[in-house]
N, C-alpha and C positions, 0 to 999 in steps of 0.2 A: 504494499499500500504506499502510495506517495502522498506526503503532506507538504504543503508550502507554508513557510513561516515568514511573516512580515512584522515590522515594528516601525514606529516613529515616521508615519507618512506626513504628518503636519500639513494637512490640507492639499496634498498632492497624491491623487490616486492613479495617475497615468501609468507609473511604472508597475503598480500592482496589477492593473489590467493587462499590461504587456507581458508580465511574468505568467499570469494565468493563461494567456493564450499560448505561450511557449510550453508550459507544463499542463496542457489540457487534461492529462491523465491523472492529475492530482485529485484525490477524493475528498481531502479536507484542507482547510485553511486555518492556521493559527495566527491571531493578530495580538501582539503583545503591547498594545496601547499607544497613545498619543496620535489620535486621528480617528476617533470614533465615528464622525460623520463620513469620513472617507470609506471606512470599511463597511459601514451600513449601505452606502451607495454601491460598493463593489458586490456586496452580498445580493443585492436586488438583481444584478446581472448574471449571477451564478447560483441559481436556486438548487442546482443539482449537487452542489458541494455542501459539506458539513462545515460550519464555521464555529470556532472557539475563540472568543474575544474577551480581553480584559481591558480595564481602563488604565490610563497612564496619568501622570502628574499634570498634564495639560488638558485632560478630559473632564472638565469641571462639572458639566451637567449630564454626564453619561450615566446610564443605568447598568452598564457592565460591572461585574464584580472586580475586585482587585487581584484575586487569585482564583484559579480554577484547578481542581485535581480531577483528572479524567483518564480512563483507560482507552487507548486507541490501538487497534491492531495488536492487542495483547501486551502493550507497554503502558506503564503508568506514567502519565505526564503531569507535571506541575507547570502551569502557565501564569506568568506575572509580568508586570512592567519592570519592576526592580527598584523603583524609587523608594518604596517602603523598606526594602531590604538593604538600601544604601549601597547598590552595586558599584557606584563610582568610587567608593572608598575601599571596598573589599567584597569578595564573593562569599565570605564565610556565612553571613546571614541567609544567603540564597541556598548555600549548601545545607545549612541546618534545616531550612524549610523543606528542601527535597528529602532529606533523611527522615524528618518527622512524618512525611507523606508517603514514605517508601517509594520514591519516584525512581524510574529508570532514566527519564529525560526531563530536564528543566529548561523551559524556554523563557527568555526575558529580553528586555530592550534597555531603553533609557540612556545608554552610553553613546549611542550612534556609532558604535564600533563593532564589527563582526568578531565573533569569538566562538570557537568550538573546542571544548576541552573535556577530558575525562577527569572527574574529580569525585573521590569517594564512591566509586562504582556507579556514578551517574554521568550522563552526558549532559553538559551544559551548553546551550545553543543561544547565542545572541545573533540575530540575523543582520544586525546593523540598521541603518536608517534607509528605508525605501524612499522616503520623501526627499531627503537631502543628497543621497548618494546612489540611489537606484539599487541598493543592496537588499538581498533576501537570502534565505536558505531553503533547501529542500531536505526532508527526512524521508528515507525509504526504509520501510520495515518489511523484511521477508517473513511472512507469517509462518512459513514452514520451518525455517531454521532459527528465527528470532534475531537474525543479524540486522544491524542498523547501519545505514549509510547516510551520512550528512554531507551535503555539498553546499558550498557558499558561492553565491553569484553577486557580482562577477567573480570569477575565480581569483583568489588571492593567496597569500602565504599559507593559509590553512588548507586550501584546496578541498580535497575529499577526505573524509574521516570515517573509518569503518570500525565497528565493534561487533564481534561475533559472540 
């Protein structure tokens, strides 16, 4: 199953639409906040996909939760923006949240910088800023083997990350 992960669109949904056309086989969309109006508009154009959305520090009047815990394709996800966990200072509160929720994968944003790392047996994914830099990530889960492949777009120093 392919999942596309966005964050920090900040009133620019053009690159989200472009990425969704490119990855038309994605079954789900994760949005890590800061652009609730953008993702709401995108959702209207893609009713065939499942959307998981949280609010960020710039989503003042948003009804989305600040954290979601959900199982997708057999993997436990924690989805947040990251400002509450102060991810600009350290990833430790994010890691603690993931551990508390027994997460396999934690997605977050807020820093506007792509990051994919393995920490405490969890994959932490920050797709970067889709609005400011056209950045996003895909997560592919092989439901037969349980392997997870994370790809960053545009490809950068992290490139492709595989956990089996």
